[in-house]
N, C-alpha and C positions, 0 to 999 in steps of 0.2 A: 269639790268643784274647782278649787284653786289649783290642785294638783293636775286635774284634767286640762285646765287652761294653760298651765306651764308646759304640759306635754304637747299640746297643740302648737304652741309657740315654737317649740324645739323642732317639731316636724315641719313647720312652715319655713324655718331657717334653713333646714337641710334641703327642702324642695327649692328654695330660692337659689341656694348655692348650685344645685344640680342644673337649674334652668340657665344659670349664667355660664357654666363651664362648657366650653366648646371643644370639638375634636379636631386635632391636626394629625393627618396621616403622615407618618415618618417616611420620607422618601417615596411618597405615594402609597397607595394601598397595594402592596406587592405580595402579600400573603395569600395569593390566589393562584390558581393553576396557570402555568406557563407565563408567569410574570416575574419581574425582578425589580429591585429597587432603582429608583431614578429613571425608569423607562417611561416611554409614552403610554404603554399599556397600564402601568401602575397609576399614572395620572388619570387615565380614563376610568379606571376602577374607583378611584377616590371621587371623581366627579359623579359617577353613577350612584355612589353611596351618599352623595350630597353632604359630605363633611364640610366643616367650616373652612379648613385649610389643607393644602397638600404641600408638604415641605420638599425642597429640592436643593441640591448642592451644585455650586458653580465653580469651575476651574478654568484657567486660561492655558492654552497650549503655547508652544514656542512660536508658532506662526500667528498667534493672536486670536484664535478661535475660542469663543466661550462655549464650554461643553457642560452638560449636566451629568455629573458622575461624582460619587463620594470622594474617590481618590484616597491616597495618592496612587496606590497600586491598581493596575488594571491588567489582568492576565499576567503576561511576562514583562509588562512595562512597570518598572519600579516606581515611577512618578510621572503621572500624565502631564504635569506642568513642565517636565523636561523633555517632552515628546511633541512631534508635530501632529496636526489634526489627522492627516491621512493614515499615519501609523496607528493612532488610537482607533480610528473608525474601522480600520481593516480587521480588527480583532472583535468578533461578536461577543456579546454578553452571554451568560449561562443559558438564557432562554432563547437565544438566537437573534434577539434584537441588536441593533447597532447602538453605540453611545450617541444620544441625541445632542444636537446643538441647543443652546439657549433659545435661539430663534424658533426652532422647531417646537420646543416645549411651550413657548409663549403662544404660538399659533394654536396649539391644542388648549392652552389655558383660556383663550378667548371664547371657547365653545361652551363654557359653563359660567353662568353668573352666580351660581350658588357656592362655588368653591374657590376661595382665594389661593394664590400662589405665595408660599412662604419661602422666600429666596435666601438661602444661606450662602454668603460669599466666603469662600474658603481663604485661609491665610495664604499669602504668596511671598515670594522671596524678599522683596524690597518694598518700601513705602511707595516708591514711584509706580511699581507694577500694581500694587493694591489700589492706588488712586486711579490708574488706567482702567482696571477692572470695574471699579465703582462707576466711572464715567460711561463706559461702554454698556454696562448693565442698565443704568438709568436711561440711556438713549434708546436701548432696545425696548424697554418697557414702555417708554413714551411712544415709540413708533407703533407699537401694537395697541395703544390706547388703553393700557392696563394700570395706569398710575393708582387708581382708587381700588384696584383688586389685587394689589401686591403689597406684601409686608417684607421687611428685611431683617435678617439676623446674621450675626458673625461672632466668632471667637476673637477676632482681631479688633482691638480697641481702636486702632488707626482707621480701619474700614468703617466702623460705626461713627467715629468722629467725622470722617469724610462724608458719609451719608447725611449726618446731621447738618453739615455745612453746605452741601450742594443739592440734596434731594428737594423736590417740591414741598412746599409748606403742607403740613398735615401728614407727611409720610410716616408710617409706623416703623420704628427701629428698635430692636431689642438686642441686648448684649448677652452673650452666651457663657462667658468664661467663669463667672461666679465669684470673683474676688472683690467686686465693687458692690457697695450697699445701694439700695434704691436711690437714696439722696445723692450719692456720687454719680449715678447714672443720669439722674434728672438734671444735675448741674451740667453734664456734658451734652445735653440736648437729646438724650435717648428717651423713647416713649414707653419702654417696658424692660423688664428683666425676663430672661429665658434660661432658667438655671436647672442643673442636674438634680435628680431626686435627692441625693445626699446633701447637696448644698441647702436646699429649701427645708429639709428635715432638720438640719443643724440650725437653720435660721428661720423658723416658721414665722417669726415676728416680721420678717421682710415682706411677707404677703400683705399684711395690713399696712405696713409703712408705704409700700408701693401704691396701694389703692388710695391711701390718704393723700399721696402726691399726684393722683390722677393718672397713674401708670398702670399698664397691664402686667399680668404675671402668667408666664408659661412654665411648664415643667417637662423635662425630657429624661429618658425615653421610658414611659411607664407602660408595662405590658401585663402586669398581673392585677386581678380584680381588687385585691385588698389594698394595694397601694393606690390604685385609681380612686377607690372610695375615700381614702384618707385625704387625698388632694381635693376631691369634690367637696368633702365636708369642710375643708379649710378655705374653700371659696376661690381657688385659682381660676383665672379666666380661660386658659387653654391647657389641654394635656396633649402632648405629642406622644404618639403610640404606634407600634407596629401591629396593634390589635384593635383597630377601630370598631369592629363588630362588637367586641366585648364592652368597650367603653360606651358605645351607643346603647347597649343593653342596660348598663348601669344607669345611664341618663334617661332611660325610659323611652328611647327612640326606636 
């Protein structure tokens, strides 16, 4: 009887972890016919799947347009941050769509209350430019009334610091680079860690440490079922994946 009780407790613990883990579609749900990462169609597919979040990447062109593209290379443009918007826009993506602006992406984002936008602000050349990108992004999100349906991530410590300093109270900000402990991130005003598979497997204790500090834990980019299950069992809050269908299956959705 005791052994049965302990087995039931273990099953309940796994079920609780599974219930808590949420799906973030990496650059949208682009692994579908005629779609591509960071496109409006990829966002629509993520929204149709009703995943918790759809991640997107933001870069600024030389003429100040915020565009949604992973970067830095786009077709024969070595670095979109060193090109003007019309030059980038004139070159269609592999599936024929154009590179969307952040404004266009946010307009589509408003159409689903189920799926948050997880905005990754890419590193830029100078702190001044990064501060400008932060300010313009926050203003665009406010204009579209999406403050409560957007979360921010970045590899740039400066960008995360700037978000912590200037974003509305309660804004979710997670650091991507992986060299800071949860306590160090908390001290800087970040609300979560968003680290690579290898980083969290090397430091599984950071998951509990972050949770003890009231922070969220995301892991990227997890595409195979075995690794997904490992992180589900370890109780991460979010898993970023190119394969949201498989992750949904594991989560019983």
